[in-house]
Structures are given as C-alpha cells and as structure tokens.
TORNUKOL-311525 format. One line per field, with one value per residue: residue number from 1; x, z, y of N, C-alpha, C, O in turn. Coordinates in Angstrom, 3 decimals. Layout:
BEGIN
num <- [NUM  ...] $
nX <- [X  ...] $
nZ <- [Z  ...] $
nY <- [Y  ...] $
caX <- [X  ...] $
caZ <- [Z  ...] $
caY <- [Y  ...] $
cX <- [X  ...] $
cZ <- [Z  ...] $
cY <- [Y  ...] $
oX <- [X  ...] $
oZ <- [Z  ...] $
oY <- [Y  ...] $
END
This chain:
BEGIN
num <- [1  2  3  4  5  6  7  8  9  10  11  12  13  14  15  16  17  18  19  20  21  22  23  24  25  26  27  28  29  30  31  32  33  34  35  36  37  38  39  40  41  42  43  44  45  46  47  48  49  50  51  52  53  54  55  56  57  58  59  60  61  62  63  64  65  66  67  68  69  70  71  72  73  74  75  76  77  78  79  80  81  82  83  84  85  86  87  88  89  90  91  92  93  94  95  96  97  98  99  100  101  102  103  104  105  106  107  108  109  110  111  112  113  114  115  116  117  118  119  120  121  122  123  124  125  126  127  128  129  130  131  132  133  134  135  136  137  138  139  140  141  142  143  144  145  146  147  148  149  150  151  152  153  154  155  156  157  158  159  160  161  162  163  164  165  166  167  168  169  170  171  172  173  174  175  176  177  178  179  180  181  182  183  184  185  186  187  188  189  190  191  192  193  194  195  196  197  198  199  200  201  202  203  204  205  206  207  208  209  210  211  212  213  214  215  216  217  218  219  220  221  222  223  224  225  226  227  228  229  230  231  232  233  234  235] $
nX <- [81.504  80.770  81.039  79.307  76.549  72.915  71.478  73.882  74.736  75.874  74.476  70.931  69.278  68.926  68.146  69.062  71.797  72.092  71.497  73.631  75.765  75.136  75.495  78.226  79.128  78.315  79.945  82.534  82.382  82.195  84.772  86.314  85.475  86.359  89.150  89.818  89.433  91.381  94.835  97.235  97.900  99.483  97.711  95.671  93.184  93.534  95.696  94.498  92.607  94.135  96.020  96.896  96.193  94.022  92.232  90.134  88.237  85.007  82.327  81.377  83.412  85.524  84.468  84.267  86.982  87.845  86.345  87.346  90.020  89.521  88.279  90.291  92.402  91.411  89.345  90.872  93.566  93.092  91.541  93.373  95.220  93.745  93.424  96.064  96.587  94.736  95.672  98.270  97.668  96.239  98.222  100.525  103.147  104.192  104.096  105.943  108.192  108.425  108.856  111.293  112.893  112.887  113.499  111.963  109.685  108.844  108.336  106.341  104.289  103.694  102.887  100.615  98.963  98.529  97.330  95.146  93.826  92.283  90.320  87.905  87.325  87.398  86.018  86.451  86.550  86.727  89.058  89.496  88.883  89.577  90.976  90.994  92.285  90.546  88.186  86.084  86.380  84.812  85.289  84.439  83.067  82.145  84.381  85.111  87.531  88.748  90.443  90.795  90.630  92.714  94.912  95.041  95.881  96.954  98.513  100.409  101.231  102.760  101.308  98.972  96.872  98.005  99.523  102.455  105.133  107.706  107.865  109.158  109.539  107.437  105.954  104.684  101.802  98.333  96.855  97.103  96.343  97.283  99.548  98.524  96.501  97.431  97.545  98.045  98.829  100.297  102.884  102.740  100.714  102.003  104.044  102.598  101.470  103.809  104.922  102.925  103.205  105.846  105.579  103.707  105.177  107.070  105.674  103.844  104.150  102.443  99.247  96.060  93.421  90.150  87.687  85.911  86.121  83.679  82.506  82.378  79.383  79.550  80.318  82.456  84.370  86.637  86.489  86.447  84.065  84.125  86.411  87.387  89.998  92.612  95.194  97.663  99.978  102.440  105.383] $
nZ <- [86.872  86.221  88.634  90.281  92.505  92.662  94.085  94.957  94.670  92.294  90.317  90.137  89.946  89.008  86.386  85.314  85.573  83.788  81.365  81.198  81.032  78.609  76.875  77.180  76.160  73.490  72.704  73.036  71.200  68.856  68.831  68.480  65.892  64.356  64.753  63.892  61.204  60.307  59.858  62.023  65.215  68.144  70.305  72.896  72.067  69.337  69.311  70.454  68.490  66.289  66.988  66.607  68.704  69.950  68.172  67.329  69.305  70.841  70.799  73.474  74.996  74.363  75.372  78.054  78.723  78.314  80.283  82.552  82.551  82.784  85.314  86.841  86.514  87.415  89.622  91.579  91.788  92.131  94.463  96.234  96.227  97.560  99.934  100.821  101.541  103.617  105.403  106.077  107.203  109.445  110.746  111.739  112.619  110.835  108.475  109.104  109.286  106.632  105.333  106.434  105.426  102.322  100.807  101.692  100.257  98.151  99.821  101.475  99.600  98.947  101.484  101.838  99.785  100.739  103.277  102.560  100.580  97.856  96.362  97.685  97.473  95.393  92.994  92.313  90.506  91.513  90.169  90.689  93.093  96.480  99.763  102.235  105.107  106.569  105.258  102.733  99.337  96.326  92.885  90.548  92.424  93.640  94.862  97.145  97.524  100.046  99.871  101.505  104.034  104.053  103.882  106.416  108.016  110.876  111.211  109.343  108.924  110.943  113.483  111.870  111.556  111.913  110.448  108.912  107.504  107.035  107.344  107.377  104.271  102.598  100.285  100.572  100.240  99.266  97.577  94.827  93.868  92.899  91.362  88.151  87.916  88.841  89.069  86.049  85.872  88.106  88.669  87.316  88.776  91.266  90.470  89.629  92.077  93.479  91.995  92.291  95.055  95.168  93.979  95.705  98.084  97.456  97.681  99.866  103.260  105.124  105.173  106.257  107.253  107.829  108.469  108.830  106.020  103.358  102.421  99.448  98.286  98.339  98.260  97.069  95.829  97.796  98.615  98.286  98.417  99.007  100.627  103.033  103.310  104.770  103.821  105.451  104.840  102.280  100.443] $
nY <- [63.063  60.440  59.138  60.412  60.625  60.630  63.597  64.533  67.053  67.472  66.080  65.895  63.735  60.246  60.120  62.538  62.157  60.022  61.309  63.108  61.323  60.106  62.262  62.601  60.156  60.457  62.578  61.505  59.438  60.898  62.049  59.721  58.879  61.009  60.818  58.208  58.345  60.000  61.031  59.437  60.888  62.339  62.277  60.741  59.528  59.236  57.462  55.201  54.686  53.977  52.067  48.659  46.948  48.086  49.265  47.712  47.690  47.412  49.871  50.302  49.189  50.869  53.306  52.628  52.372  54.992  56.361  55.108  55.994  58.699  58.989  57.779  59.569  61.956  62.251  60.958  62.130  64.921  64.967  63.928  65.963  67.974  66.544  66.454  69.114  69.331  67.332  68.249  70.691  69.889  68.612  70.288  69.985  68.183  69.632  71.618  70.033  69.224  71.695  72.354  70.399  69.850  67.610  65.576  65.563  63.632  61.416  62.487  62.801  60.102  59.189  60.748  59.763  57.201  57.758  59.345  57.758  57.749  56.291  54.224  51.464  48.470  46.253  42.796  39.649  36.333  34.048  31.426  28.789  29.538  29.663  32.068  33.219  31.557  32.026  30.905  31.306  31.128  30.167  32.670  34.127  37.361  39.729  42.254  44.652  46.544  49.255  51.469  50.407  48.511  50.214  51.187  49.156  47.773  45.562  45.648  48.275  50.600  52.581  53.370  55.232  57.654  60.543  60.604  61.924  61.086  58.365  54.974  53.212  54.525  54.118  51.766  50.930  50.436  52.004  52.293  49.882  46.506  44.155  42.888  44.672  47.050  50.573  52.269  54.854  55.541  56.602  59.013  60.303  60.605  62.308  64.593  65.451  65.981  68.101  70.058  70.579  71.432  73.929  75.135  75.282  77.162  79.471  79.624  79.701  78.616  76.995  77.190  75.204  76.164  75.201  72.124  69.998  69.602  66.566  64.491  62.948  59.813  56.321  55.321  57.117  58.751  61.682  65.313  67.883  70.591  72.848  75.087  77.398  79.402  81.536  82.892  84.400  84.999  84.086] $
caX <- [80.112  80.526  80.995  78.368  75.281  71.816  71.471  75.253  75.072  76.340  73.272  69.777  68.548  69.549  67.834  69.985  73.116  72.054  71.580  75.001  76.617  74.831  76.172  79.657  79.314  78.189  81.131  83.692  82.187  82.548  86.230  86.824  85.211  87.259  90.542  90.025  89.396  92.429  96.184  97.541  98.579  99.989  96.742  95.263  92.101  94.125  96.500  93.571  91.908  95.025  96.858  96.272  95.692  92.820  91.338  88.977  87.370  83.600  82.083  81.259  84.738  86.240  83.931  84.650  88.378  87.940  85.826  88.289  91.152  89.055  88.124  91.587  93.294  90.737  88.856  91.906  94.667  92.660  91.124  94.575  95.769  92.998  93.751  97.396  96.433  94.016  96.536  99.371  97.089  95.877  99.463  101.496  104.512  104.630  104.351  107.213  109.219  108.565  109.456  112.691  113.622  112.095  113.791  110.921  108.489  108.328  107.802  105.074  103.294  103.286  102.142  99.293  98.184  98.097  96.461  93.918  93.193  91.227  89.227  87.722  87.263  87.293  85.444  87.091  85.891  87.701  89.310  89.592  88.555  90.691  90.638  91.789  92.041  89.378  87.021  86.053  86.006  84.624  85.488  83.397  82.530  82.545  85.161  85.338  88.780  88.641  91.755  90.834  90.873  94.065  95.897  95.084  96.058  98.029  99.387  101.425  101.668  102.839  100.526  98.403  95.969  98.799  100.086  103.883  105.664  109.011  107.802  109.894  108.826  106.157  105.197  104.069  100.359  97.596  95.971  97.217  96.065  98.439  99.624  98.168  95.536  98.050  97.247  99.076  99.250  100.738  104.045  102.263  100.008  103.004  104.748  101.695  101.383  105.099  105.083  102.010  103.765  107.046  105.134  103.085  106.213  107.758  104.795  103.031  104.742  101.395  97.874  95.252  92.029  89.391  86.446  85.972  85.694  82.457  82.885  81.481  78.405  79.958  81.011  83.531  85.376  86.865  86.904  86.017  83.251  84.657  87.204  87.756  91.331  93.156  96.626  97.980  101.029  103.130  106.757] $
caZ <- [86.581  86.241  90.019  91.037  92.861  92.765  95.258  95.381  94.377  90.904  89.572  91.030  89.824  88.163  84.994  84.890  85.432  82.555  80.237  81.145  80.539  77.177  76.184  77.204  75.211  72.134  72.424  72.881  69.934  67.805  68.784  67.888  64.450  63.748  64.802  63.138  59.781  60.046  60.079  63.453  65.931  69.443  71.402  73.374  71.269  68.066  69.545  70.628  67.230  65.251  67.449  66.297  69.907  70.489  67.173  67.141  70.485  70.676  71.323  74.927  75.567  74.204  76.310  79.388  78.925  78.441  81.586  83.558  82.573  83.262  86.775  87.424  86.484  87.855  90.996  92.506  92.019  92.678  95.849  97.034  96.399  98.668  101.127  101.308  102.246  104.858  106.297  106.574  108.083  110.696  111.350  111.450  112.845  109.601  107.500  109.503  108.915  105.176  104.960  106.870  104.625  101.110  100.225  102.155  99.433  97.584  100.911  101.871  98.575  99.126  102.738  101.610  98.965  101.656  104.316  101.914  99.851  97.113  96.009  98.880  97.223  94.005  92.889  91.427  90.463  91.763  89.006  91.153  94.501  97.381  101.156  102.748  106.529  106.990  104.438  101.457  98.172  95.191  91.551  90.049  93.491  93.637  96.041  97.257  98.206  100.670  99.939  102.629  105.216  103.948  104.139  107.866  108.618  111.856  111.131  108.320  109.010  112.317  113.723  110.539  111.509  112.008  109.198  109.200  106.147  106.887  107.808  106.511  103.144  102.449  99.117  100.916  100.411  98.189  96.888  93.385  93.515  92.941  90.301  86.791  87.991  89.425  88.303  85.047  86.021  89.483  88.715  86.896  89.914  92.240  89.909  89.683  93.460  93.862  91.340  92.969  96.338  94.903  93.716  96.928  99.080  97.057  97.858  101.084  104.429  105.818  104.665  107.394  107.034  108.855  108.771  108.330  104.617  102.980  101.638  98.360  98.640  97.587  99.014  96.183  95.810  99.100  98.137  98.892  97.616  99.253  101.841  103.214  103.875  104.860  103.600  106.188  104.199  101.214  100.224] $
caY <- [62.761  58.999  58.666  61.237  60.005  61.588  64.460  64.782  68.434  67.494  65.713  65.851  62.472  59.229  60.462  63.597  61.521  59.247  62.254  63.623  60.245  59.942  63.373  62.280  59.056  61.001  63.402  60.632  58.730  61.866  62.142  58.493  58.883  61.990  60.361  56.980  58.693  60.983  60.527  59.301  61.972  61.914  62.306  59.420  58.935  58.819  56.260  54.085  54.423  53.467  50.966  47.361  46.288  48.733  49.847  46.851  47.708  47.781  51.229  50.337  48.923  52.139  54.291  52.191  52.717  56.450  56.750  54.619  56.906  60.006  58.899  57.481  60.724  63.182  62.137  60.497  63.061  66.216  64.789  63.757  67.312  68.569  65.785  66.817  70.396  69.038  66.560  69.069  71.709  69.227  68.121  71.349  69.514  67.538  70.704  72.227  69.056  69.290  72.975  72.335  69.420  69.589  66.298  64.667  65.736  62.366  60.611  63.108  62.477  58.708  59.078  61.332  58.835  56.138  58.299  59.809  56.648  58.450  55.375  53.404  50.023  48.023  44.905  41.826  38.343  35.270  33.189  30.041  28.586  29.830  29.939  33.192  33.438  30.806  32.369  30.203  32.118  30.236  30.720  33.568  34.983  38.768  40.103  43.697  44.983  47.861  49.902  52.397  49.588  47.958  51.264  51.447  47.831  47.882  44.399  45.931  49.667  51.096  53.805  53.608  56.386  58.876  61.075  60.720  62.084  60.448  56.982  54.048  52.585  55.225  53.645  50.489  51.126  49.762  52.953  52.101  48.501  45.607  43.152  43.290  45.763  48.241  51.786  52.570  56.247  55.797  57.503  60.329  60.890  61.034  63.459  65.741  65.909  66.544  69.414  70.983  70.998  72.231  75.300  75.668  75.573  78.392  80.623  79.691  79.045  77.874  77.009  76.761  74.801  76.896  74.465  70.759  69.961  68.914  65.393  64.117  61.917  58.629  55.275  54.878  58.176  59.361  62.989  66.568  68.797  71.924  72.989  76.494  77.590  80.749  81.628  84.116  85.189  84.312  84.523] $
cX <- [79.832  80.428  79.999  77.069  74.174  71.856  72.872  75.626  75.574  75.200  72.131  69.058  69.335  69.307  68.779  71.391  73.181  72.177  73.006  75.958  76.381  75.514  77.677  79.974  79.266  79.431  82.355  83.596  82.558  84.069  86.834  86.662  86.095  88.689  90.776  90.052  90.428  93.790  96.464  98.262  98.951  98.978  96.217  94.215  92.637  94.946  95.611  92.940  92.806  95.888  96.166  95.660  94.370  91.834  90.099  88.040  85.927  83.397  82.013  82.597  85.598  85.772  84.302  86.090  88.567  87.472  86.755  89.485  90.753  88.927  89.482  92.518  92.690  90.332  89.978  92.928  94.191  92.182  92.319  95.292  95.072  93.333  95.113  97.364  95.776  94.939  97.640  98.872  96.746  97.098  100.581  102.941  105.066  104.900  105.678  108.383  109.490  109.254  110.937  113.542  112.803  112.387  112.777  109.671  107.993  107.721  106.461  103.965  102.783  102.478  100.732  98.407  97.692  97.041  95.117  93.132  92.013  90.077  89.103  87.817  87.252  86.782  86.270  86.287  86.956  87.833  89.425  89.138  89.786  90.150  91.564  91.370  90.733  88.123  87.117  85.564  85.963  84.910  84.235  82.687  83.013  83.234  85.373  86.591  88.686  90.035  91.876  91.077  92.294  95.149  95.953  95.267  97.242  98.880  100.562  102.044  101.643  102.114  99.808  97.477  96.708  99.366  101.545  104.630  107.031  109.005  108.607  108.980  107.460  105.321  104.571  102.595  99.661  96.630  95.995  96.831  97.348  98.387  99.216  97.186  96.134  97.852  98.378  99.591  99.835  101.921  103.663  101.546  100.979  103.730  103.886  101.628  102.695  105.289  104.172  102.634  105.101  106.672  104.487  104.153  107.033  106.978  104.206  103.713  103.721  100.064  97.011  93.833  91.194  88.047  86.595  85.440  84.354  82.837  81.892  80.568  78.692  80.564  82.156  84.678  85.472  87.415  86.228  85.167  83.741  85.465  87.701  89.123  91.652  94.666  97.101  99.016  101.663  104.536  106.805] $
cZ <- [86.694  87.659  90.862  91.290  92.845  94.110  95.806  95.270  92.958  89.967  90.569  91.013  88.956  86.688  84.474  84.687  84.125  81.330  80.086  80.597  79.052  76.362  76.096  76.196  73.773  71.756  72.194  71.590  68.758  67.677  68.134  66.367  63.721  63.665  63.916  61.638  59.409  60.251  61.579  64.000  67.322  70.566  71.690  72.474  69.920  68.238  69.729  69.297  66.186  65.700  67.163  67.511  70.392  69.432  66.911  68.338  70.099  71.225  72.847  75.615  75.480  75.232  77.744  79.704  79.110  79.818  82.709  83.679  83.109  84.779  87.427  87.468  87.030  89.317  91.978  92.819  92.630  94.121  96.762  97.210  97.562  99.972  101.692  102.050  103.610  105.864  106.895  107.475  109.444  111.439  111.090  111.715  111.596  108.498  107.811  109.113  107.411  104.743  105.342  106.015  103.391  100.455  100.675  101.271  98.796  98.651  101.383  100.882  98.759  100.407  102.587  100.811  99.813  102.620  103.741  101.308  99.022  96.617  97.124  98.612  95.736  94.009  91.935  91.470  90.604  90.540  89.386  92.609  95.352  98.799  101.668  104.176  107.000  106.198  103.090  100.356  96.968  93.876  91.108  91.163  93.294  94.962  96.018  98.090  98.736  100.858  101.188  103.939  105.210  104.249  105.596  108.641  109.582  111.950  110.190  108.518  110.468  112.432  112.426  110.449  111.591  110.646  109.472  107.869  105.948  107.425  106.869  105.433  102.893  101.265  99.360  101.266  99.216  97.461  95.376  92.941  93.508  91.760  88.950  86.789  88.592  88.490  87.336  85.189  87.374  89.552  88.275  88.043  90.962  91.747  89.957  91.091  93.911  93.266  91.988  94.261  96.200  94.698  94.954  97.916  98.735  97.472  99.264  102.251  105.267  105.088  105.765  106.965  108.171  109.171  108.214  106.892  104.444  102.033  100.508  98.836  97.807  98.540  98.196  96.160  97.208  98.844  98.840  97.914  97.784  100.544  101.932  103.895  103.942  104.656  104.232  105.500  103.091  101.064  99.125] $
cY <- [61.269  58.451  59.441  60.480  61.051  62.309  64.713  66.253  68.601  67.132  65.547  64.507  61.505  59.533  61.546  63.038  60.740  60.165  62.787  62.563  59.989  61.031  63.110  61.175  59.572  61.808  62.517  59.815  59.625  61.978  60.909  58.514  59.879  61.446  59.137  57.247  59.752  60.328  60.440  60.520  61.454  61.921  60.912  58.769  58.461  57.552  55.040  53.684  53.768  52.298  49.634  46.674  46.858  49.216  48.987  46.815  48.005  49.190  51.279  50.036  50.185  53.158  53.921  52.533  54.216  56.898  56.293  55.560  58.278  60.014  58.693  58.672  61.991  63.089  61.822  61.591  64.368  66.085  64.548  65.090  68.023  67.871  66.134  68.148  70.159  68.342  67.422  70.192  71.119  68.686  69.130  70.944  68.840  68.561  71.389  71.320  69.110  70.580  73.021  71.402  69.050  68.242  65.245  64.702  64.437  61.464  61.151  62.771  61.047  58.524  59.658  60.387  57.667  56.650  58.747  58.650  57.162  57.578  54.348  51.909  49.740  46.583  44.054  40.522  37.257  34.372  31.718  29.969  28.871  29.991  31.030  33.471  32.780  31.078  31.658  31.151  31.186  30.958  31.480  34.346  36.418  39.101  41.614  43.930  46.408  48.450  50.773  51.652  49.033  48.978  51.698  50.137  47.865  46.617  44.656  47.311  50.117  52.434  54.232  54.818  57.712  59.249  61.412  60.767  61.459  59.026  56.082  53.454  53.228  54.752  52.268  50.726  50.495  50.699  52.777  50.694  47.688  44.646  43.705  44.455  47.033  49.434  52.126  54.001  56.561  56.751  58.908  61.033  61.401  62.275  64.712  66.323  66.542  67.935  70.447  71.500  71.713  73.697  75.927  76.105  76.815  79.643  80.754  78.971  78.289  78.029  76.429  76.419  75.397  76.253  73.057  70.716  69.274  67.786  65.141  62.998  60.671  57.603  54.701  55.880  58.787  60.758  64.144  67.369  70.226  71.909  74.430  76.581  79.079  80.656  82.938  85.007  84.349  84.875  85.577] $
oX <- [78.784  79.803  79.855  76.556  74.453  72.216  73.034  76.698  75.692  74.982  72.340  68.320  70.279  70.152  69.240  72.085  74.195  72.879  73.519  76.846  77.321  76.050  78.309  80.965  80.078  79.909  83.126  84.614  83.160  84.603  87.757  87.603  86.530  89.358  91.814  90.627  90.363  93.883  95.982  99.119  98.755  99.338  96.300  94.334  92.239  94.893  95.925  92.762  92.312  96.442  94.977  94.712  93.661  90.698  89.122  87.132  85.661  84.202  82.541  82.879  86.315  86.591  84.613  86.400  89.349  88.126  86.932  89.912  91.533  89.406  89.803  93.346  93.372  90.910  90.017  93.132  94.821  92.393  92.287  95.913  95.724  93.507  95.304  98.032  96.203  94.983  97.915  99.568  96.937  97.014  101.488  103.861  106.264  105.810  106.448  109.428  110.640  110.135  111.739  114.753  112.095  111.601  112.729  108.716  106.799  106.701  105.543  102.835  101.576  101.493  99.773  97.227  96.570  95.978  94.074  91.919  90.864  88.961  90.076  88.337  87.116  87.079  86.728  85.454  87.963  86.831  89.448  89.025  90.900  89.008  92.785  90.246  89.939  87.096  88.117  84.475  86.954  84.791  83.115  81.795  84.133  82.725  85.765  86.693  88.559  90.714  92.920  91.672  92.992  96.189  96.817  94.849  98.393  99.865  101.578  103.243  100.614  102.280  100.022  97.312  96.121  99.649  101.847  104.741  107.481  110.027  108.729  107.794  106.436  104.109  103.994  102.207  100.314  95.695  95.007  96.977  98.372  97.315  99.518  97.048  95.408  97.979  99.531  100.666  99.874  101.952  104.195  101.747  100.807  104.000  104.384  101.717  102.688  105.761  104.585  102.604  105.447  107.361  104.690  104.049  107.619  107.544  104.084  103.838  104.093  99.794  97.213  93.132  91.491  87.339  87.319  84.420  83.945  83.418  80.725  80.946  78.149  81.237  82.760  85.824  84.478  88.624  85.536  85.509  83.772  85.244  88.357  89.374  91.038  95.331  96.960  98.932  101.436  104.833  107.882] $
oZ <- [87.200  87.876  92.052  90.412  92.998  95.133  96.975  95.718  92.462  88.951  91.701  91.941  88.265  85.841  83.334  83.739  83.426  80.373  78.973  79.801  78.318  75.287  75.072  75.470  72.938  70.625  71.264  70.959  67.785  66.567  67.328  65.637  62.598  62.642  63.262  60.879  58.327  60.755  62.338  63.338  67.632  71.699  70.850  72.147  69.423  67.391  69.224  69.013  65.293  64.854  67.444  67.372  71.158  69.770  66.337  68.379  69.156  72.029  73.453  76.689  76.423  75.889  78.554  80.824  79.953  80.456  83.700  84.787  83.794  85.448  88.429  88.374  87.108  90.165  93.081  93.982  93.557  94.923  97.935  98.249  98.434  101.001  102.908  103.072  104.622  107.036  108.092  108.404  110.474  112.619  110.304  111.109  111.326  107.688  106.904  108.667  106.975  103.884  104.654  105.892  103.404  99.629  100.115  101.507  98.893  98.409  101.661  101.279  98.729  100.417  103.141  101.125  99.631  102.763  104.364  101.493  99.439  96.463  97.470  99.443  94.918  94.915  90.893  92.354  89.895  89.942  88.511  93.276  94.993  98.998  101.546  104.433  107.728  106.428  102.385  100.443  96.635  93.771  91.272  90.877  92.843  96.038  94.998  99.223  97.966  101.851  101.840  104.861  106.223  104.810  105.975  109.794  109.158  112.687  110.241  108.304  111.137  111.586  111.945  109.365  111.369  109.811  110.172  107.185  104.812  107.908  105.683  105.669  102.967  101.241  98.446  102.435  98.264  96.803  94.707  91.768  94.040  91.226  88.629  85.782  88.827  87.272  87.745  84.685  87.770  90.417  88.795  88.260  91.490  92.524  90.291  91.275  94.644  93.947  92.212  94.539  97.054  95.182  95.227  98.518  99.616  97.598  99.791  102.225  106.043  104.468  106.166  106.385  109.343  110.061  107.244  106.589  105.277  100.974  100.592  99.692  96.716  99.506  98.587  96.441  97.735  98.855  99.844  96.740  96.820  101.429  101.017  104.909  103.258  105.245  103.618  105.576  102.995  101.500  98.793] $
oY <- [60.868  57.413  59.156  59.787  62.240  61.728  65.065  66.662  69.721  67.792  65.113  64.176  61.888  59.243  61.481  63.407  60.779  59.836  62.901  62.867  59.688  60.764  63.367  61.251  59.174  61.730  62.753  59.532  59.169  62.000  61.020  58.204  59.625  61.592  59.035  56.466  60.335  59.209  61.281  61.105  60.279  61.600  60.016  57.589  57.407  56.660  53.963  52.500  53.080  51.596  49.487  45.901  46.205  49.548  49.469  45.985  48.751  49.660  52.212  50.568  50.520  53.801  54.794  52.939  54.656  57.723  57.002  55.884  58.939  60.931  59.332  58.775  63.012  63.769  62.367  61.937  64.877  66.995  64.922  65.320  68.599  68.522  66.116  68.304  70.714  68.717  67.335  70.602  71.766  68.344  68.856  71.493  68.913  68.387  71.704  71.793  69.048  70.558  73.653  71.586  68.043  67.778  64.150  63.962  64.154  60.817  60.379  62.488  60.810  57.786  59.122  60.228  57.195  56.045  58.550  58.558  57.024  58.074  53.678  51.165  50.650  45.804  44.523  40.321  37.268  33.980  30.853  30.998  28.492  30.406  30.923  33.903  33.377  30.440  31.793  31.717  30.536  32.179  30.996  35.145  36.658  38.789  42.181  43.460  47.361  48.189  50.808  52.210  49.074  48.636  52.490  50.033  47.974  46.593  43.962  47.495  50.021  53.313  55.344  55.379  58.771  58.391  62.378  59.749  61.313  58.537  56.390  53.225  52.550  54.962  51.678  50.722  50.068  50.241  53.080  50.351  48.118  44.359  44.854  45.150  47.999  49.310  52.257  54.327  57.726  57.627  59.888  62.228  62.500  63.190  65.787  67.537  67.530  68.846  71.585  72.698  72.530  74.596  77.110  77.174  77.444  80.729  81.860  77.747  77.410  79.058  75.283  77.248  75.166  76.723  72.833  71.335  68.466  68.021  65.521  62.198  60.497  57.963  53.703  55.528  59.287  60.986  63.976  67.511  70.991  71.083  74.928  75.930  79.898  79.804  83.995  86.232  83.143  85.987  86.073] $
END
C-alpha cells in the first residue's frame, strides 16, 4: 500500500491511499501501546518498544521504520520470487542447468536478485562536496541511485542483460544497497528465495509463463501485478 500509486489497481486515488495509510498508522500505534505497556516478548514491535535504543522514537519515526521493514520484506522478496519464475521460464537452458545441478541454487538466487532488481532506485543526500566522473555534487544535494541501471553496468558485469545462473561472483550486485545502508534483511531474503525453489524443484520439472506479465504501476517497485503460468506436470 505504501508504494501503490493512484490508478494502480490497488488504490483509485491519492485520498484513498491516504485513508489506507492512516488506518495502518492507527493499527501500528495500537500495537505499540499494547507492547510498551506489557512485559517484553520476542516479537518485533515489543523489541522496538522496550529496547533502550528505540523506545524513545517519535511516533512518525516508529511508523517510518515499520513501513520500511514492511516494504523491504514484502515488495522486494515476493516480486523476486515472481521474477525468478519468469526468468527461468524465459531461459529454459538455465532451468535445465539448475535441475541438473541443484548446488547452483544459491547462485541462481543471487543472479535473479541482480537481474530482477526489485527496487529501481533510492534517494540519498550528499554529506560533503564531491566530484564523480566530472559531475560536481554539492553537500546536501539530492542524489538518486538507480540500482536497476547499476545492475546492468557492462563496465562491471559481463553480458549484464543475460540471465546466467552460474556466472562468476553472482553476489556482485547492488540490489541490497551498499555500506551503512545495505539491506539488513539481505541474507533472510536469499534464504527465503532458496527455500521456495528447493520446494518448487521437488514438485515441478517445468513452469511455463504463457503471457507477458502485467507490471505494477510504479517507478520505484520493479514488480508484477499478475503473471499467468502453466505447470504441465509434477513429480
């Protein structure tokens, strides 16, 4: 919902999106109030409410963190799951390679995350003046980093538009960001995708995409609204 645009098929207008976000804010505020007034437990909201480093957050800082984790763990991983089905269907030689050698699964997951690039870009603010490739960037300038472009950079990645599940150094991509902003859930995302495909490979020798997918209406989330597939047979 936080990444949905008006007329996306999810919300019809900016006003509807605002109402949905207000409802979400009210619900998350209710959870915080319940957890902060109860004994600590192992769930995320309770840990935030009781940890000395986070219990003093303002309501909007808390909500911003919750939404960041929600988008980071939802839009990204599920769209990469769909992207992996799409990529392997469009590259049957790579699916055959994977089925013949399941040890390539971690490499396939990393290649999919690069090839799919679930979030197209991210904004940062420069902390100092710098010159980069002849471009002057001043302190406090807004800089947009296009992950989707960097992951197809032919100066760094050989045949970047091709989907190759056994390419060297498959984790050399920027879908998770870099440095202090690197995604805290990157290993969890890789593990989720690996487990999904471990289970798929036990059941389905092939999954065929029968029509081009319908993409989400967004310049931020590089995702799928729907994708039709046929599973001819199963084990």
